[in-house]
N, C-alpha and C positions, 0 to 999 in steps of 0.2 A: 205497716212497719212492725216487725216482730218484737215482742217484749224481751228485754235483756235482764240479766241479773246485775247487781252492782259490781260483782267481781268481773263479769264480762266487760262492763263499761270501763273499769280501771285497766284491764289488760289491753283493750283495743283503742283506748284514747290516744290521739296523736296531736301533733302541733297544729294541724288543721282541724277545726271542729267538724263533727259529723252529726247527722241526725240520729237521735237515740230516744228510746222509750223504755222506762223501767217502772216496776211496782215496788213500793216500799212503805214502811210505817214512818211517820214523822216522830222521831224519838225526842228531839229537843228543838225548841224554837226560842232563841235568845236574841234580845235587842241590845246591841252594844254601841260603843262610840269609839271612833278612831282617835289617834293622838291629836289630830287637828280639830276634834270636836264634832265631826260629821257622824250621824247615826248610820248603822247598818245592821242587818239581820244575819245571824249565824244559825243555819238549819242542819240538823243531823238526821239523815235518813238511814234506815236499817232494813235489811232483809234477812233471810235465814243464814247467810254466811258472812256478810260484810256490812260495813257502815260507810256512809259518804257524807262529808261535810261540805256544804255550799254556803258561800257568803254573798249576800245581796246588798249592793251599795245604794246609797240614797239617790243616785242618778240613774238607777236601773229602772226599766219599765215594770219590773216585778215587785219593786219596793212596796208600793201601796197595797198590793194584793197579799203580801206576806202576813199582814195583820189579820187576815181572814182565815188563815190556816190554824189548825188545832193540833196540839200534841196528842200522841197516841192514836191518831186517825190514820187511815190507809189511803194512799194516793197513787195515781199514775202520773208520772212526770214525763212530759214530752218536750224536747227541745234540741238544741245543738250543744254538744259537750266536747271538750278537748282538754289538753294539758294546760295548766296554768303557766304563768311566767317563770315559775321556779322549775318547770319541767317535771314536777312530781305530782302536785295536787291536781284535782279535777275542777275545771271552771266552765261556766256557761254564761253567755251574754243574755240569753233569753230562754225561758222555759215556761210551760203551762201546766198547772196541776188539775187533776180530776179525781174526785172521790171514788173509791172502789165500792162495788156492791158486795153483798155478803159472800157470794160465791167466789169472787175474785179475792176477797180478803182471806177466806179460808184456804185458798190455793197458795196465797203468799205465805201464810203461817206454816204451811206444810213444807215449804221449800221447793226447790226445782224438782222436776220429775226424777232426775238422776239421784239427788240427795234423798228424796222421799223413798225411792225404791231401795237405796242402800241402807237407810236406817230401819226400814221395815224388815229387810233381810237380816240385818244385824240383831234386831230384837228377837226375831224367830230363832236365830242361832243361840242366843243366850238362854231362851226358854227351853230349847231342846237339850242344850248341854247341862243345864241345871236338872232337868228331868232325867238325865242319864246318870246322875250321881248315885253311887251304890250305898253309901252310908245313909241310913234312913233319917238320922238327925240333921245332917247337912242338907239333904234333899228337901226335907220338910221346911227347914229354915229358909232356903232359897226360894221355894215356891210360895211360902207365906209372904215373903218380902215382895215378890213380883205381883201377887194378888192384891196386896194392900197399897203398894206405892208405885205400881207400874206406870200409871199415867204421869205422875210427877217425874219419875225416872226418865221418861221419854221427852221431857222438855227441859232437862237439866244439862248445862254445859260442863265439860270436864275441867275447865279453867276459865278465868276471866280474860286471860291473854295467852299468847304463845301457842297452845295446842288444844285442838277440839273446842275452841272458844265459840261455840254456836249452840243454838237450840237443838237438843238431841245429841250433842257432842259426846256426852258421857256414855250413851249407848254404843256409839262407834268405838270409843276408847276401850270399854269393857269387853265388847265382842272380839276385837282384834287381840286384846290381851289373852282372852280365853283360847283363841285359836293357837296363839304362841304357847300357852301353858300346856295344852293338850299335846303338842308336838314335842315340847321339852321333856314331858313325862315319858315319852317314848325313848328319848335318848338317855335319860337318867332314871333308872328303875328305882332308885332309892326314894324318889319323890312320891308323896301321897297325892295322887291325882284328885281325889275327892276334896281334900283339904285345900289344895292349891286353886282349883277351879272356884270353890266357894270363897276363898280369900280374894280372888280377882273380883268376884261379884260385889263383895262388901268393902273392899279396901278404900274406895272413895265415896261410900254411900252417904256420908255426912254432908257431901256437897249438894244433896237434895235440899238442904236448908242454907246452903252457902252460895250455890251457883244456879239455882233454879230460875228459869225465866217466868215471867208472868203468864197466866193461862192464855191470854190473847195478845201477846206482844213479844217484842225482841228486847225488852228491858230486863236486866238482871239486877234486881234491887239489892242494896246492902241491908243486912238485918242485924239487929243487936245480938241475937243468939249466936250467929256465926262469927261476929267480931269478938265476942267475949269468950267463946269456947273453941271454935274452929272445927274443921270437918273430921279430924281424927277422934277426938273425944265424942263427937256426935255420932260417929260410926259405931263406936263401942256401945253407946246408949241404945242405938237401934237394935244391934245384935242381942244385947242383954234383954231388951223389952220383948222382942220376938221369941227369944229362947224361953223366957219365963212363961209367956202365953202358951207356947206349945207344951212345955213341961207340966203346966197346970191343967192341961186338957186331958181328962182321963182316957180318952180314946187314943191319945198320942203318947203322952208322957209315961204311962204305965209300961209301955213297950220298950222304954229306954233303959230301964233299971239294970238289967243284967247284960247289956251289950258291952263288948270289948273292942277297942279301948273304952274306958269309962266315959260317960257323957261329960263329966266335969273336965276331963283332960281334953276332950274334943273342943269344948267351948273355949278353954284357956288357950289352946294352940291357934284357934281361929282369931281370937282377940289379939294374940301376938302378931299375927300377919297384918292386922289393921294398924296397930300402934308402931310397927317397925318399918312400914313400907317406904318411908322416905329415906331409909338407909343409914343416915347419920344424925347424930344429935343436933348438929348445927343446922340441919335442914328441916328440923321440926319433929323428928321422931323422938318420943319419950325414951325409947330403948332402941338399940341396934338389932339387926336381924340375928337370931340365935338358933334358928333351925334351917334345914335345907330349903324348905318351902318358903320361909320368910326371905331368904336371900334370893331365891329364884323370882319371887314376886317383885322384889325391889328392882331387879334388873329388867324384867319384862315390862314393868311400868315405865321405867326410864327409857327403854328402847322404843316403845310405842310412841311416847311423847316426842322423842327426837325424830323419828321417822315422819310423824305428822308435821313437825316444824320444817323439815326438808321439803316435804311435798307442797306445803303452802308457800314456802319460801321461793320455790321455782316459779310459782304463779304470780307473785307480787314483786319480786326483786327486780331492780333495774339492771340492764345489761351494761357491763363496764368494758368488755372486750369479748373476743371470740371465746365462747365456753366459760366466761367468767362473769359472775353476777355480784351485786352488792351483798354485804353481810346482812343477815336477818337475825336480829337478836331473839333469844339468847344463844344462838349457835356461835361457836367460837371464832369463825373466820368467814371469808367470802365464799360464796357458793360456786362450785364448779359443776358443769354439766356432767351427769352420770355417764359412765361408759356403757354403751349399748351391749346387749348380749350378742354373742357370736351368731350370725345368721347363716353361715355356711355359703359355699359357692364362691367363685372368683378368687382373687388374691393369689398367693404363692401356692404351688402344688403341694399336695400332701407329702409329709415326710416319708422318705424311703431310706432304709438302711443301706449305707454304702457297702458295696461288695469289694473286699480287698483280697488280692491274691496272696497266697502263702509266700512270704519272702524267703523261705528256706531257713537253713541253720544260721545262727548268728555269726557275724564276721569274726575271724580270729583276732586276737588282741594285737598282733603285729601287722594288721592290714595297713597298706599304704595306698596312696592315690595311684590309680592305674591298674589296680587289681580287679576293676570292674565292680567294686562294692561302693555303695553310697557313703559319702562323707557327711557326718552330722554337721549342721550349720550352727555356729556359735550364736547365742542369743545376746544381742546388744541391748543394753538397758534402755537406749533411746528408742528401740523398737517396741517396747512394751506399751500396751494401751494405757492411756492416762485415766485415772479415776475421775468420776463426775465432780 
């Protein structure tokens, strides 16, 4: 039996249970009690993209074995899984756990082959794009960050919920934003490409201390520093720290003194991108965007987050009717199947311009029926097409 991901299991589960095998980390193991006083276990399994909650009741054959399982350990779960009585949750009457070896655990942490390849490709793109920055100060800043914090960057999520909320999700988010930023700079020449690309890299960098996963797990711990300060001030701290280190390095900082625009203005404008990228004061930005790059960064950030929400929504939303799916928060309404791109061929023939013969000179004003001239037809209001 082929090993599935939790997302595959959720998508393929039906009313009739089917044989399934998946690899996951046991994130939580809780013993609870029903309203009638009967004990049960609630287990939360996680892989690189999804979580799965299973409940084991006291009359289940797996109940006694649950006490032998350990949180943070990696398991292969084999059994029959299907939709629960609510038609949404995943349920299983019987399943068997097996501990994973080191090789299997390492593969689980890296994610599915498709996700692993995508994140590796995205990280290469970030490194290449930062390396192509022309401003020596912004280039040095970006490369210093990647050298010092690259490993932590690659295990950080872009959010706890809603978008790119997975191990390595921040790399996916930043790389796609960089691709959009590069293209937008082609359309709007007023934008400073070096500044915008660097702003994309650093805009969420405080999340390395807010949304970082543990080195060997899928748990995103809450930390006092992120709760008391938040990722925007933390991002400013990181930029200022790296900037000072580079400026104090004689082999680097001495070359910045006579550059234009001045190094202080470059630093200030980069910090503005970080503090304003949420766009509005009520959304957590200390200031609103006040430069073209800041406004562009805000829209690029919001756009990529929304596109990720749609992409994941189509994978997890229940179908309500033909081409209509359940709402996935925080998107504003129910999802509709996207319109496919035109594939060509078939259908109506290509448009051809109608050839109309020259009607000749206009009819004289006193023309009457019988002169061989067309009589205009009156337009009856009842014949007009009705609006939708």
